C-alpha positions as CSV (number, residue, x, y, z in Angstrom):
1,M,23.2,109.2,153.4
2,A,22.5,107.2,150.3
3,R,20.2,110.0,149.3
4,I,23.1,112.6,149.6
5,T,25.5,110.3,147.7
6,G,22.9,109.9,144.9
7,W,22.6,113.7,144.6
8,V,26.3,114.1,144.6
9,I,26.8,111.5,141.9
10,T,24.0,113.1,139.9
11,L,25.5,116.6,140.2
12,L,28.9,115.3,139.3
13,M,27.5,113.5,136.2
14,L,25.6,116.6,135.1
15,G,28.7,118.8,135.7
16,G,30.8,116.6,133.5
17,C,28.3,116.7,130.7
18,N,28.3,120.4,130.6
19,S,31.4,121.2,128.5
20,P,31.7,124.4,126.5
21,Q,30.4,124.0,122.9
22,Q,32.6,124.9,120.0
23,P,31.1,126.7,117.1
24,A,30.1,124.4,114.2
25,V,32.5,124.7,111.3
26,P,30.6,124.6,108.0
27,V,31.9,121.8,105.7
28,A,32.3,122.8,102.1
29,K,30.6,120.3,99.8
30,P,32.7,119.5,96.8
31,T,31.0,120.8,93.6
32,P,30.9,118.2,90.8
33,P,32.3,119.3,87.5
34,P,29.6,120.5,85.1
35,A,28.1,117.7,83.1
36,P,28.7,117.8,79.4
37,E,25.8,118.8,77.3
38,V,24.7,115.6,75.5
39,V,21.8,114.4,73.4
40,R,20.6,110.9,73.0
41,Y,21.6,109.8,69.5
42,D,20.6,106.2,69.6
43,R,19.2,103.8,72.2
44,Y,22.6,103.4,73.9
45,L,24.6,106.4,72.5
46,L,24.9,109.9,74.0
47,I,26.6,112.5,71.8
48,N,28.4,115.6,73.2
49,T,27.0,118.7,71.7
50,R,30.0,121.0,72.2
51,P,32.4,121.5,69.3
52,D,35.8,119.9,69.5
53,E,39.1,121.7,69.2
54,A,39.4,121.1,65.4
55,Q,35.9,122.4,64.8
56,R,36.7,125.6,66.8
57,N,40.1,126.1,65.1
58,P,40.5,124.3,61.8
59,L,44.3,124.7,61.9
60,H,44.2,122.3,64.9
61,Q,42.7,119.4,63.0
62,I,44.8,116.3,62.7
63,V,46.1,115.6,59.1
64,N,47.9,112.7,57.5
65,I,49.1,113.0,53.9
66,N,50.8,110.6,51.6
67,L,51.6,112.3,48.3
68,P,52.4,110.2,45.2
69,L,56.1,109.7,44.9
70,N,56.1,109.6,41.1
71,L,55.1,113.3,40.8
72,K,57.4,116.3,41.0
73,L,55.6,118.5,43.5
74,T,56.3,121.9,44.9
75,V,55.9,123.1,48.5
76,G,52.9,125.1,47.1
77,D,51.3,121.8,45.9
78,A,51.7,120.3,49.4
79,F,50.2,123.5,50.9
80,A,47.2,123.3,48.6
81,W,46.7,119.6,49.4
82,L,46.8,120.3,53.1
83,L,44.6,123.4,53.0
84,K,42.1,121.9,50.5
85,Q,39.2,121.2,52.9
86,S,40.3,123.3,55.9
87,G,38.5,126.5,54.9
88,Y,41.9,128.3,54.7
89,N,43.8,129.5,51.6
90,L,47.4,130.4,51.0
91,C,48.0,134.1,50.6
92,A,47.6,134.8,46.9
93,D,49.2,138.3,46.6
94,D,52.1,137.7,49.0
95,H,55.5,137.6,47.3
96,P,57.4,135.7,50.1
97,T,54.6,133.1,50.3
98,Q,54.6,132.6,46.5
99,F,58.4,132.4,46.5
100,L,58.3,129.6,49.1
101,A,55.4,127.8,47.3
102,G,57.5,127.6,44.1
103,K,60.3,125.6,45.8
104,P,60.5,121.8,45.1
105,L,59.0,119.6,47.8
106,P,61.7,117.5,49.6
107,L,61.1,113.7,49.2
108,S,61.1,113.4,53.0
109,Q,58.0,115.6,53.1
110,Y,55.8,113.5,50.7
111,Q,54.5,111.8,53.8
112,L,53.5,113.8,56.8
113,G,51.5,113.0,59.9
114,P,49.5,112.3,61.8
115,M,50.0,115.9,63.1
116,R,48.1,119.1,63.5
117,L,47.5,121.0,60.3
118,E,49.3,124.0,61.7
119,D,52.4,121.9,62.5
120,A,52.3,120.3,59.1
121,L,52.3,123.7,57.3
122,K,55.2,124.9,59.5
123,T,57.1,121.7,58.8
124,L,56.7,122.2,55.0
125,A,57.9,125.8,55.3
126,G,61.0,124.9,57.4
127,P,62.8,126.9,60.0
128,G,63.6,129.9,57.7
129,W,59.9,130.9,57.5
130,L,57.3,132.2,60.0
131,M,53.7,131.3,59.5
132,Q,51.1,134.1,60.0
133,T,47.4,133.4,59.9
134,D,44.6,135.8,59.1
135,V,41.6,134.3,60.9
136,L,39.2,136.8,59.5
137,N,40.0,136.1,55.9
138,R,41.1,132.5,56.6
139,E,44.5,132.9,54.9
140,V,47.9,131.5,55.7
141,C,51.0,133.5,54.8
142,F,54.7,132.9,55.3
143,H,57.4,135.5,55.8
144,L,61.2,135.2,56.3
145,N,62.3,134.3,59.8
146,T,64.9,137.0,60.2
147,P,67.1,136.7,63.3
148,G,65.5,138.1,66.4
149,T,61.9,137.6,65.3
150,G,61.4,134.3,66.9
151,D,61.4,130.6,66.2
152,H,59.0,129.2,63.5
153,H,57.6,126.6,66.0
154,A,56.7,129.3,68.6
């Protein structure tokens, strides 16, 4: 009798262990973000080798100007000061741009920044002008902002 009871218990235990197997669900491993390309510059210093935004687009560099208050400057003088080492020039043969450049610089604009070069140029021009850039020739031009053509800060 003990022998039959042992077999029954063994069969019951084996039957309970035999449950239907569910298919294994593959777990997606999170991929780490790509590591920046760096070079060792010094014993404890690693330098990123990718260009920053201002190097890719010079009009996105941060500028800060303080023009001398004792000079009577024009908007064109301020444009020239801002564009001096940016690689860009003001359109030379563009009549609207030259008209704007000849206007006196408001005293409130003798100090600008820190801000992006593009925003500083738009600020100097004011809301009546649209800035257009020629990235191939690296020129900046300004044209009248006529109604319906958009906002100068767009």
